C-alpha positions as a LaTeX table, in Angstrom:
\begin{tabular}{lrrr}
\hline
Residue & $x$ (\AA) & $y$ (\AA) & $z$ (\AA) \\
\hline
Met1 & 0.00 & 0.00 & 0.00 \\
Ala2 & 1.07 & 3.59 & $-0.57$ \\
Asn3 & 3.16 & 5.08 & 2.21 \\
Asp4 & 1.25 & 7.88 & 3.95 \\
Thr5 & 4.34 & 9.50 & 5.46 \\
Ile6 & 6.92 & 11.78 & 3.91 \\
Ala7 & 10.19 & 13.20 & 5.20 \\
Lys8 & 10.01 & 16.91 & 5.95 \\
Asp9 & 12.98 & 17.65 & 3.69 \\
Arg10 & 11.66 & 15.58 & 0.79 \\
Pro11 & 9.23 & 16.92 & $-1.85$ \\
Ile12 & 5.85 & 15.23 & $-2.03$ \\
Ile13 & 6.23 & 15.14 & $-5.85$ \\
Ser14 & 9.63 & 14.81 & $-7.49$ \\
Cys15 & 10.67 & 14.18 & $-11.12$ \\
Arg16 & 14.16 & 13.59 & $-12.49$ \\
Asn17 & 15.01 & 13.57 & $-16.20$ \\
Leu18 & 11.41 & 12.61 & $-16.92$ \\
Ser19 & 10.59 & 11.88 & $-20.56$ \\
Lys20 & 7.49 & 10.62 & $-22.32$ \\
Ile21 & 7.51 & 9.62 & $-25.98$ \\
Tyr22 & 4.41 & 8.62 & $-27.93$ \\
Lys23 & 4.63 & 6.74 & $-31.22$ \\
Met24 & 2.34 & 8.09 & $-33.94$ \\
Gly25 & 2.80 & 5.66 & $-36.81$ \\
Asp26 & 6.42 & 5.94 & $-37.88$ \\
Glu27 & 6.91 & 9.19 & $-35.98$ \\
Glu28 & 7.79 & 9.79 & $-32.35$ \\
Val29 & 6.27 & 12.64 & $-30.38$ \\
Arg30 & 8.33 & 13.74 & $-27.38$ \\
Ala31 & 5.64 & 15.00 & $-25.00$ \\
Leu32 & 8.09 & 15.43 & $-22.11$ \\
Asp33 & 11.80 & 15.96 & $-22.61$ \\
Gly34 & 14.01 & 15.53 & $-19.54$ \\
Val35 & 11.87 & 17.30 & $-16.94$ \\
Asp36 & 13.28 & 17.95 & $-13.45$ \\
Leu37 & 10.67 & 19.15 & $-10.97$ \\
Asp38 & 10.02 & 19.22 & $-7.22$ \\
Ile39 & 6.74 & 20.18 & $-5.56$ \\
Ala40 & 6.74 & 20.59 & $-1.80$ \\
Glu41 & 3.94 & 19.38 & 0.43 \\
Gly42 & 1.39 & 22.14 & 0.90 \\
Glu43 & 2.13 & 24.00 & $-2.35$ \\
Phe44 & $-0.52$ & 25.27 & $-4.74$ \\
Val45 & 0.99 & 24.94 & $-8.23$ \\
Ala46 & $-0.47$ & 25.93 & $-11.60$ \\
Ile47 & 1.01 & 24.12 & $-14.61$ \\
Met48 & 0.50 & 26.10 & $-17.81$ \\
Gly49 & 1.38 & 25.95 & $-21.48$ \\
Pro50 & $-0.10$ & 25.77 & $-24.97$ \\
Ser51 & $-1.67$ & 22.62 & $-26.39$ \\
Gly52 & 0.99 & 19.99 & $-26.93$ \\
Ser53 & 3.38 & 21.56 & $-24.41$ \\
Gly54 & 3.46 & 18.46 & $-22.18$ \\
Lys55 & 1.39 & 19.68 & $-19.23$ \\
Ser56 & $-1.32$ & 17.03 & $-19.55$ \\
Ser57 & 1.27 & 14.29 & $-20.05$ \\
Leu58 & 2.92 & 15.40 & $-16.83$ \\
Met59 & $-0.43$ & 15.30 & $-15.03$ \\
Asn60 & $-1.02$ & 11.74 & $-16.23$ \\
Leu61 & 2.37 & 10.69 & $-14.88$ \\
Ile62 & 1.88 & 12.42 & $-11.53$ \\
Gly63 & $-1.51$ & 10.75 & $-11.27$ \\
Ala64 & 0.03 & 7.31 & $-11.92$ \\
Leu65 & $-2.27$ & 6.97 & $-14.94$ \\
Asp66 & 0.69 & 6.46 & $-17.28$ \\
Arg67 & 4.35 & 5.52 & $-17.05$ \\
Pro68 & 7.30 & 7.58 & $-18.31$ \\
Thr69 & 9.43 & 6.42 & $-21.21$ \\
Ser70 & 12.51 & 7.25 & $-19.15$ \\
Gly71 & 13.43 & 9.06 & $-15.98$ \\
Glu72 & 11.98 & 8.66 & $-12.51$ \\
Met73 & 9.13 & 10.03 & $-10.43$ \\
Trp74 & 8.57 & 9.89 & $-6.70$ \\
Ile75 & 5.27 & 10.50 & $-4.89$ \\
Ser76 & 5.36 & 10.77 & $-1.10$ \\
Gly77 & 8.95 & 9.53 & $-1.20$ \\
Arg78 & 8.25 & 6.35 & $-3.18$ \\
Ala79 & 9.55 & 5.67 & $-6.68$ \\
Leu80 & 6.66 & 4.86 & $-8.97$ \\
Ser81 & 8.90 & 2.56 & $-11.04$ \\
Glu82 & 9.23 & 0.27 & $-8.00$ \\
Met83 & 5.50 & 0.08 & $-7.33$ \\
Ser84 & 3.32 & $-2.84$ & $-8.40$ \\
Arg85 & $-0.02$ & $-2.40$ & $-10.15$ \\
Asp86 & $-1.77$ & $-2.83$ & $-6.79$ \\
Asp87 & 0.56 & $-0.28$ & $-5.18$ \\
Leu88 & $-0.26$ & 2.22 & $-7.92$ \\
Ala89 & $-3.99$ & 1.60 & $-7.45$ \\
Asp90 & $-3.58$ & 2.24 & $-3.71$ \\
Leu91 & $-1.65$ & 5.43 & $-4.49$ \\
Arg92 & $-4.46$ & 6.72 & $-6.71$ \\
Asn93 & $-7.08$ & 5.76 & $-4.15$ \\
Glu94 & $-5.37$ & 6.98 & $-0.98$ \\
Thr95 & $-2.85$ & 9.71 & $-1.80$ \\
Leu96 & $-4.30$ & 11.36 & $-4.90$ \\
Gly97 & $-7.62$ & 13.05 & $-5.60$ \\
Phe98 & $-8.67$ & 13.84 & $-9.18$ \\
Val99 & $-10.83$ & 16.67 & $-10.55$ \\
Phe100 & $-11.48$ & 16.98 & $-14.28$ \\
Gln101 & $-12.98$ & 19.54 & $-16.65$ \\
Gln102 & $-15.87$ & 17.17 & $-17.37$ \\
Phe103 & $-17.27$ & 16.36 & $-13.97$ \\
Asn104 & $-17.55$ & 12.61 & $-14.60$ \\
Leu105 & $-20.43$ & 12.15 & $-12.18$ \\
Leu106 & $-22.77$ & 9.18 & $-12.34$ \\
Ala107 & $-25.98$ & 10.58 & $-13.79$ \\
Arg108 & $-28.31$ & 8.17 & $-11.99$ \\
Gln109 & $-26.70$ & 8.70 & $-8.59$ \\
Asp110 & $-27.36$ & 11.69 & $-6.36$ \\
Ala111 & $-24.57$ & 13.88 & $-4.98$ \\
Phe112 & $-24.30$ & 11.85 & $-1.77$ \\
Gln113 & $-23.99$ & 8.56 & $-3.67$ \\
Asn114 & $-21.39$ & 9.99 & $-6.05$ \\
Val115 & $-19.21$ & 11.17 & $-3.16$ \\
Arg116 & $-19.61$ & 7.95 & $-1.17$ \\
Leu117 & $-18.57$ & 5.76 & $-4.12$ \\
Pro118 & $-14.75$ & 5.92 & $-3.72$ \\
Leu119 & $-15.07$ & 5.11 & $-0.02$ \\
Arg120 & $-16.28$ & 1.64 & $-0.98$ \\
Tyr121 & $-12.80$ & 0.88 & $-2.33$ \\
Ala122 & $-10.74$ & 2.43 & 0.47 \\
Arg123 & $-8.42$ & 0.07 & 2.31 \\
Arg124 & $-7.79$ & 2.55 & 5.10 \\
Asp125 & $-10.23$ & 2.96 & 7.95 \\
Leu126 & $-11.85$ & 6.31 & 7.25 \\
Gly127 & $-14.68$ & 5.79 & 9.69 \\
Asp128 & $-18.33$ & 5.84 & 8.74 \\
Ser129 & $-18.54$ & 6.27 & 4.95 \\
Asp130 & $-21.96$ & 7.93 & 5.07 \\
Ala131 & $-20.73$ & 10.47 & 7.59 \\
Arg132 & $-17.57$ & 11.14 & 5.56 \\
Ala133 & $-19.56$ & 11.69 & 2.34 \\
Lys134 & $-21.86$ & 14.15 & 4.11 \\
Glu135 & $-18.86$ & 15.92 & 5.65 \\
Cys136 & $-17.21$ & 16.37 & 2.24 \\
Leu137 & $-20.38$ & 17.77 & 0.68 \\
Gln138 & $-20.72$ & 20.20 & 3.57 \\
Met139 & $-17.09$ & 21.24 & 3.07 \\
Val140 & $-17.85$ & 22.30 & $-0.50$ \\
Gly141 & $-21.07$ & 24.07 & 0.45 \\
Leu142 & $-23.55$ & 21.46 & $-0.78$ \\
Gly143 & $-24.90$ & 20.13 & 2.47 \\
Asp144 & $-28.40$ & 21.01 & 1.29 \\
Arg145 & $-28.02$ & 19.37 & $-2.15$ \\
Met146 & $-27.06$ & 15.83 & $-1.15$ \\
Asp147 & $-30.13$ & 14.22 & $-2.70$ \\
His148 & $-29.85$ & 16.08 & $-6.02$ \\
Arg149 & $-28.74$ & 14.24 & $-9.15$ \\
Pro150 & $-26.19$ & 15.89 & $-11.49$ \\
Met151 & $-28.83$ & 17.13 & $-13.93$ \\
Gln152 & $-30.53$ & 18.95 & $-11.05$ \\
Leu153 & $-27.34$ & 20.87 & $-10.27$ \\
Ser154 & $-25.60$ & 23.78 & $-11.99$ \\
Gly155 & $-22.18$ & 23.30 & $-13.58$ \\
Gly156 & $-20.47$ & 24.86 & $-10.57$ \\
Gln157 & $-22.41$ & 22.65 & $-8.18$ \\
Gln158 & $-21.49$ & 19.57 & $-10.20$ \\
Gln159 & $-17.83$ & 20.51 & $-9.99$ \\
Arg160 & $-18.19$ & 20.96 & $-6.23$ \\
Val161 & $-19.60$ & 17.43 & $-6.03$ \\
Ala162 & $-16.60$ & 16.22 & $-8.05$ \\
Ile163 & $-14.25$ & 18.00 & $-5.63$ \\
Ala164 & $-16.08$ & 16.50 & $-2.64$ \\
Arg165 & $-15.68$ & 13.06 & $-4.24$ \\
Ala166 & $-11.96$ & 13.70 & $-4.72$ \\
Leu167 & $-11.64$ & 14.62 & $-1.03$ \\
Ala168 & $-13.53$ & 11.60 & 0.29 \\
Asn169 & $-10.44$ & 9.44 & 0.89 \\
Arg170 & $-8.48$ & 12.30 & 2.51 \\
Pro171 & $-5.85$ & 12.67 & $-0.25$ \\
Arg172 & $-2.53$ & 14.42 & 0.29 \\
Ile173 & $-2.55$ & 15.73 & $-3.30$ \\
Leu174 & $-5.41$ & 17.16 & $-5.35$ \\
Leu175 & $-4.84$ & 17.02 & $-9.13$ \\
Ala176 & $-7.16$ & 19.23 & $-11.18$ \\
Asp177 & $-7.06$ & 19.14 & $-15.00$ \\
Glu178 & $-8.72$ & 22.27 & $-16.44$ \\
Pro179 & $-11.25$ & 22.20 & $-13.58$ \\
Thr180 & $-12.97$ & 25.42 & $-14.64$ \\
Gly181 & $-12.91$ & 24.97 & $-18.43$ \\
Ala182 & $-16.67$ & 24.38 & $-18.59$ \\
Leu183 & $-17.62$ & 27.12 & $-16.11$ \\
Asp184 & $-18.43$ & 30.81 & $-16.36$ \\
Thr185 & $-16.25$ & 33.50 & $-14.77$ \\
Lys186 & $-18.22$ & 33.85 & $-11.55$ \\
Thr187 & $-18.36$ & 30.11 & $-10.95$ \\
Thr188 & $-14.67$ & 29.80 & $-11.84$ \\
Asp189 & $-13.83$ & 32.27 & $-9.07$ \\
Glu190 & $-15.94$ & 30.29 & $-6.60$ \\
Ile191 & $-14.25$ & 26.98 & $-7.48$ \\
Met192 & $-10.75$ & 28.46 & $-7.32$ \\
His193 & $-11.46$ & 30.11 & $-3.95$ \\
Leu194 & $-12.58$ & 26.68 & $-2.74$ \\
Met195 & $-9.31$ & 25.14 & $-3.93$ \\
Gln196 & $-7.37$ & 27.87 & $-2.15$ \\
Asp197 & $-9.27$ & 27.08 & 1.05 \\
Leu198 & $-8.49$ & 23.37 & 0.68 \\
Asn199 & $-4.83$ & 24.19 & 0.11 \\
Arg200 & $-4.74$ & 26.32 & 3.24 \\
Gln201 & $-6.01$ & 23.28 & 5.13 \\
Gly202 & $-2.92$ & 21.37 & 4.02 \\
Ile203 & $-3.71$ & 19.66 & 0.70 \\
Thr204 & $-1.11$ & 20.00 & $-2.04$ \\
Val205 & $-2.95$ & 21.31 & $-5.12$ \\
Val206 & $-1.71$ & 20.95 & $-8.71$ \\
Val207 & $-3.88$ & 22.58 & $-11.39$ \\
Ile208 & $-3.45$ & 22.21 & $-15.14$ \\
Thr209 & $-4.76$ & 25.33 & $-16.87$ \\
His210 & $-4.25$ & 27.58 & $-19.87$ \\
Glu211 & $-6.01$ & 30.51 & $-18.19$ \\
Asn212 & $-3.98$ & 33.18 & $-16.42$ \\
Glu213 & $-7.02$ & 34.09 & $-14.32$ \\
Val214 & $-7.06$ & 30.56 & $-12.88$ \\
Ala215 & $-3.28$ & 30.35 & $-12.41$ \\
Ala216 & $-3.40$ & 33.60 & $-10.41$ \\
Tyr217 & $-4.86$ & 31.64 & $-7.48$ \\
Ala218 & $-1.72$ & 29.49 & $-7.23$ \\
Gly219 & 1.41 & 30.29 & $-5.26$ \\
Arg220 & 3.62 & 28.99 & $-8.06$ \\
Lys221 & 3.30 & 28.97 & $-11.85$ \\
Ile222 & 5.20 & 26.53 & $-14.06$ \\
His223 & 5.08 & 27.13 & $-17.82$ \\
Phe224 & 5.75 & 24.27 & $-20.25$ \\
Arg225 & 6.71 & 24.50 & $-23.88$ \\
Asp226 & 7.78 & 21.66 & $-26.19$ \\
Gly227 & 7.96 & 19.19 & $-23.31$ \\
Arg228 & 10.27 & 21.30 & $-21.16$ \\
Ile229 & 9.87 & 23.76 & $-18.33$ \\
Glu230 & 10.10 & 27.24 & $-19.82$ \\
Ser231 & 9.68 & 29.16 & $-16.56$ \\
Asp232 & 9.01 & 28.43 & $-12.88$ \\
Thr233 & 7.86 & 31.39 & $-10.83$ \\
Ala234 & 6.85 & 31.62 & $-7.17$ \\
His235 & 4.28 & 34.15 & $-5.99$ \\
Pro236 & 4.93 & 34.63 & $-2.25$ \\
Asp237 & 1.95 & 36.99 & $-1.90$ \\
Val238 & $-0.40$ & 34.01 & $-2.35$ \\
Gln239 & $-0.98$ & 32.29 & 0.98 \\
Arg240 & 0.62 & 28.88 & 1.52 \\
Ala241 & $-1.02$ & 25.89 & 3.16 \\
Ser242 & $-1.12$ & 25.77 & 6.96 \\
Gly243 & $-0.53$ & 22.02 & 7.28 \\
Ala244 & $-3.77$ & 20.61 & 8.64 \\
Arg245 & $-5.67$ & 18.32 & 6.30 \\
Pro246 & $-9.45$ & 18.05 & 6.10 \\
\hline
\end{tabular}
């Protein structure tokens, strides 16, 4: 199972000489080209870049949804190359939480049932699953919408349900891939403020985005181009996480 501890002087996410090559017929596409990257526990990082820059490929590798062609990645101090398929499944279920542009909710299940679903597969003792699902929905401001199905909710509310679902197993890292791409400006602000609040409670947040308005909520911006890091800028005026996890 995934180790739930991490040394204080060790990044929670670390990449060394990370490369990812896709074969397209007779051609090779180098999506990532020797990336070195460290993300500390409690950071809020925005990963930016044009289409084809490598940012989504990096997200897939961080999320243990794909394997690199070469190089190494560590999550919570463990090398992903040394982890079995079961270990990787535990990592995705226990350490990582995922939020996507398309909310990926089960249409026939209400908000409560959608959030409770991942708790059925948890190997850790997280207490009463019904109570945890209700707690997560209350955290995202939907305590009064638990019995609503996705089609009865606005886009912003559906994304809040998706975030609550991602939080259900108490992840250390929240990975969000274009989480506001389908939302209007007002709802985008609400979702990003929520992610800031979660980060201040101690969750490491990594957001893939092409929007400067979304990246402005992060304490660090990393720009990719042609599979490499073009710039890496910290914004100390944006509040860092306090360390306590919800």
